[in-house]
C-alpha positions in Angstrom: 95.4 -6.3 -26.3 97.1 -9.5 -25.2 94.9 -10.1 -22.2 91.7 -9.9 -24.3 89.7 -13.0 -25.3 90.2 -13.9 -29.0 87.2 -14.4 -31.1 88.0 -18.0 -31.5 87.9 -18.4 -27.8 84.2 -17.3 -27.7 81.8 -20.2 -27.9 79.9 -21.1 -31.0 76.8 -19.0 -30.1 79.0 -15.9 -30.5 81.1 -17.1 -33.5 78.2 -18.3 -35.7 78.7 -16.3 -38.9 75.0 -16.0 -39.8 72.0 -14.2 -38.4 68.6 -14.1 -40.0 70.2 -15.5 -43.2 72.9 -12.8 -43.4 76.6 -13.4 -43.0 78.8 -11.4 -40.5 82.3 -11.3 -39.1 81.7 -11.2 -35.4 84.3 -9.3 -33.2 84.6 -9.5 -29.5 83.9 -6.1 -28.0 87.2 -6.1 -26.2 89.1 -6.1 -29.5 90.6 -2.9 -31.0 89.6 -0.8 -32.8 86.3 -1.1 -30.9 86.4 1.3 -28.0 84.8 0.5 -24.6 83.6 3.5 -22.6 81.9 3.9 -19.2 84.0 1.4 -17.2 86.8 3.5 -15.7 88.9 0.6 -14.5 88.4 -1.8 -17.4 91.8 -1.1 -19.0 93.6 -2.5 -15.9 91.1 -5.0 -14.5 89.4 -6.4 -17.6 86.0 -6.3 -15.8 82.7 -4.8 -17.0 82.3 -3.3 -13.5 81.5 0.3 -12.7 83.7 0.3 -9.6 87.2 -1.0 -9.0 87.6 -4.5 -7.7 89.1 -3.3 -4.4 86.0 -1.4 -3.7 83.5 -4.1 -4.6 85.4 -6.8 -2.8 83.6 -8.6 0.1 84.4 -6.9 3.4 84.9 -3.4 1.9 83.0 -0.4 3.2 80.6 -0.5 0.3 77.0 -1.5 0.9 75.9 -4.9 -0.6 73.4 -3.3 -3.0 76.0 -1.1 -4.7 78.4 -4.1 -4.8 75.9 -6.1 -6.8 74.7 -3.3 -9.0 78.2 -2.2 -9.9 78.2 -5.1 -12.4 75.3 -3.5 -14.2 76.4 -1.7 -17.4 74.6 1.6 -17.1 76.6 4.3 -18.9 78.6 1.7 -20.7 79.0 2.1 -24.5 80.9 0.5 -27.4 82.1 3.1 -29.9 83.5 2.7 -33.4 83.4 3.9 -37.0 82.6 1.5 -39.9 81.5 1.3 -43.5 79.6 -1.9 -42.9 76.0 -1.7 -44.3 74.8 -4.0 -41.4 75.6 -4.3 -37.7 74.5 -7.2 -35.5 74.9 -8.0 -31.8 75.1 -11.1 -29.6 75.3 -10.7 -25.9 75.1 -12.9 -22.8 73.9 -11.0 -19.8 74.5 -11.6 -16.1 70.9 -12.3 -15.2 67.5 -13.0 -16.7 65.3 -11.1 -14.3 62.7 -8.7 -15.5 61.3 -5.7 -13.6 57.6 -5.1 -13.6 57.8 -1.3 -14.0 60.6 -0.9 -16.6 60.6 -2.1 -20.2 63.0 -4.9 -21.1 64.3 -2.7 -23.9 65.7 -0.3 -21.2 66.6 -2.8 -18.5 68.5 -5.3 -20.8 68.4 -3.7 -24.2 71.1 -2.3 -26.6 70.7 1.0 -28.4 72.5 1.8 -31.7 73.1 5.5 -32.4 74.6 6.7 -35.7 76.1 10.1 -36.3 74.0 12.1 -38.8 74.6 15.8 -39.6 77.0 16.0 -36.7 74.6 14.6 -34.1 74.2 11.1 -32.7 70.7 9.8 -33.7 68.9 6.7 -32.5 68.7 3.9 -35.0 67.5 0.7 -33.4 67.1 -1.2 -30.1 67.7 -4.9 -29.6 66.4 -6.6 -26.4 66.3 -10.2 -25.1 63.2 -12.3 -25.5 61.2 -12.6 -22.3 61.7 -16.4 -22.6 65.5 -16.0 -22.6 66.1 -12.7 -20.9 69.8 -13.3 -20.3 70.7 -13.5 -24.0 70.2 -10.8 -26.6 70.7 -11.3 -30.3 69.6 -9.2 -33.3 70.4 -6.9 -36.2 71.0 -3.4 -35.0 71.2 -2.0 -38.5 70.9 -3.1 -42.1 71.0 -1.4 -45.6 73.2 1.4 -44.3 75.3 3.4 -46.7 78.8 2.1 -47.5 80.3 5.4 -46.2 82.3 5.5 -43.0 80.0 6.3 -40.1 80.4 7.0 -36.4 78.4 4.5 -34.2 77.7 4.1 -30.5 76.1 1.0 -28.9 74.7 1.8 -25.5 74.7 -1.1 -23.0 71.8 -2.2 -20.7 70.8 0.0 -17.8 69.8 -2.7 -15.3 71.8 -5.8 -16.4 75.4 -6.5 -17.2 77.7 -8.1 -19.8 79.2 -11.5 -19.6 80.1 -11.8 -23.2 79.4 -9.7 -26.2 80.3 -9.6 -29.9 79.3 -7.2 -32.7 78.9 -8.4 -36.3 79.9 -6.6 -39.4 79.7 -7.3 -43.2 82.6 -9.6 -44.2 85.5 -7.5 -45.5 84.1 -4.2 -44.1 86.4 -1.7 -42.4 86.2 -0.8 -38.7 88.1 2.2 -37.3 88.5 3.9 -33.9 85.9 6.6 -33.2 86.6 10.3 -33.1 87.7 11.6 -29.7 85.1 13.1 -27.4 84.8 16.9 -27.2 85.6 16.9 -23.5 89.0 15.7 -22.3 87.6 13.5 -19.4 84.3 11.8 -18.5 81.4 13.4 -16.8 80.6 11.3 -13.7 77.1 10.9 -12.2 76.6 9.5 -8.7 73.2 8.7 -7.3 70.1 6.5 -7.1 68.0 4.2 -9.3 67.0 7.3 -11.3 70.7 8.1 -12.0 71.2 4.4 -13.0 68.4 4.9 -15.6 65.2 3.6 -14.1 62.8 3.6 -15.8 63.9 4.7 -19.3 62.3 2.8 -22.2 65.8 2.2 -23.6 69.4 3.1 -22.6 69.8 6.3 -24.7 66.8 7.9 -23.0 68.3 8.1 -19.5 69.0 11.7 -18.5 72.7 10.9 -18.1 72.8 9.7 -21.7 71.0 12.7 -23.1 73.4 15.1 -21.4 76.6 13.4 -22.4 75.4 12.8 -25.9 74.5 16.4 -26.3 77.9 17.4 -25.0 79.8 14.7 -26.9 81.3 13.5 -23.6 82.3 10.3 -22.1 80.3 9.1 -19.1 80.8 7.2 -15.9 77.5 6.3 -14.3 77.6 5.4 -10.6 73.9 5.3 -10.1 73.0 2.4 -7.8 69.4 1.5 -7.3 68.5 2.0 -3.7 72.2 2.0 -2.8 73.7 5.4 -3.5 74.1 6.3 0.1 76.9 8.9 0.1 79.5 6.5 1.4 83.1 7.8 1.9 84.6 4.9 0.0 82.7 6.0 -3.1 83.7 9.6 -2.6 87.4 8.6 -2.3 87.0 6.5 -5.5 85.4 9.4 -7.4 88.1 11.7 -6.2 90.8 9.5 -7.7 89.6 10.0 -11.3 90.3 12.6 -13.9 86.9 14.1 -14.7 85.4 17.0 -16.6 82.5 17.4 -14.2 80.8 15.6 -11.4 77.0 15.4 -10.8 76.1 14.6 -7.2 72.6 13.2 -7.2 72.1 10.8 -4.4 69.4 12.6 -2.4 66.9 9.9 -3.2 68.9 7.1 -1.6 69.8 8.9 1.7 67.4 6.9 3.9 66.6 9.7 6.3 67.0 13.5 6.4 69.6 12.9 9.2 71.6 10.5 7.0 71.6 13.1 4.2 72.7 15.8 6.6 75.5 13.6 8.0 76.9 12.6 4.7 76.3 15.2 2.0 78.8 17.9 2.8 81.3 15.4 4.0 81.0 13.5 0.6 81.5 16.8 -1.3 84.5 17.9 0.8 86.3 14.6 0.2 86.2 15.1 -3.5 86.8 18.9 -3.3 89.9 18.4 -1.2 91.5 16.2 -3.9 90.1 18.1 -6.9 89.8 21.8 -6.0 88.9 22.9 -9.6 86.5 20.2 -10.6 83.0 21.5 -11.6 80.5 19.9 -9.2 76.7 20.0 -9.6 74.5 19.2 -6.6 71.0 18.1 -7.5 68.0 17.5 -5.2 65.2 15.0 -5.8 63.3 15.2 -9.0 60.1 13.6 -7.7 59.4 16.5 -5.4 55.5 16.6 -5.4 54.5 13.4 -3.5 56.1 14.7 -0.3 56.9 18.4 -0.7 57.5 19.3 2.9 60.0 16.5 3.4 61.7 17.0 0.1 62.0 20.8 0.7 63.8 20.0 4.0 66.1 17.6 2.1 66.7 20.2 -0.5 67.8 22.7 2.1 70.5 20.3 3.3 71.9 20.1 -0.2 71.6 23.9 -0.6 73.5 24.4 2.6 76.4 22.3 1.3 76.3 24.5 -1.8 76.0 27.8 0.2 78.9 26.8 2.5 81.1 26.0 -0.5 80.3 29.3 -2.1 80.9 31.2 1.1 84.3 29.6 1.4 85.2 30.9 -2.1 84.5 27.9 -4.2 83.8 29.0 -7.8 83.2 25.6 -9.3 80.1 24.5 -7.5 76.5 24.6 -8.8 73.1 23.8 -7.4 70.1 22.5 -9.4 66.7 22.5 -7.7 65.1 19.1 -8.2 61.6 20.6 -7.9 62.2 22.3 -11.3 63.4 19.1 -13.1 59.9 18.0 -14.3 58.9 21.4 -15.6 55.7 23.3 -14.9 53.0 21.4 -16.9 51.8 17.8 -16.8 54.4 16.9 -14.1 52.5 13.7 -13.3 53.2 12.4 -16.8 56.9 12.4 -16.0 57.1 9.1 -14.0 56.0 5.5 -14.3 55.1 5.2 -10.6 55.3 8.6 -9.0 59.0 8.3 -8.5 61.0 6.9 -11.4 61.1 9.0 -14.6 59.9 7.8 -17.9 61.3 9.1 -21.1 59.4 12.4 -20.8 60.7 12.9 -17.3 64.3 12.1 -18.2 64.2 14.4 -21.2 62.9 17.3 -19.0 65.5 16.5 -16.4 68.3 16.7 -19.0 67.0 19.9 -20.6 66.8 21.6 -17.2 70.3 20.5 -16.1 72.0 21.2 -19.4 72.4 25.0 -19.1 74.0 24.7 -15.6 76.3 21.9 -16.8 77.3 23.9 -19.8 78.1 26.9 -17.6 80.1 24.7 -15.3 82.1 23.4 -18.3 82.7 26.9 -19.6 80.6 26.3 -22.7 
């Protein structure tokens, strides 16, 4: 990777060989065999950005909110296999802001998952200190077995990466990870909920549950307050090779009229370019606070679905957002009546999974 920064070019904060009295070899995450996932344009543009630079450029059709939030790393992951008994992380983030309604461990934290008995299992979360919220440093794992093990480090949901290294035992072996089970990523487009607000840590967002259960790569195009069904985003999505697309931007359409004017148009732009792509349409999960309004919004989404089915489309699916939080203790599923907590995200993922599996032919 000739265009990648060499570890010797990273400043001393990232090269320091010791952490908590333990010695490490620190490797910049852009170096092989580490694998970067979740940034569809990284290979060509070398940017930790969830949209291509032509789309986020000043003066493009994209709204300013999505332009800024595209640099957040939601859905990003670093994958590898190693026999190292210890794994450490150092990362400089793009900002040090803290949200009042979301844990710092989810907003700016890093999750390590390790494969056990064929499934990826959570191991540890490292988050910045509130006094230095734009820098995270810590030991993600220690006293692991010396056997080769598959690992995934999920990146922050509401912050982004400036620089990042991972540390391994000196002399340990690092290998490329096993391929995903699906040939192409599953892409999610939507709101702050899609981006991951307000999971307690990255691995607990509904998008992460689903793609982890399916052993699939992910592209997360959730933009807090800014997923507005813009044609430039639809054209961008249509340009990618995908295994499935989840269309979940109901929450960010500012009015019913906006949703009606954009929803079917957005779908048709993608469907025209990708006639066989499985597409799931989802309505708002936080249905209860305004059931009449949300029912009307749901009918707009269902109309897009019904029209597609009537035209002969066999690769389109509808998921009713009212069902996403289940039937009991629905008020326990959010932090503020809107954004799901871990319970809400788990219920969302469990409800969506059967439809997504059907769409994928599983």
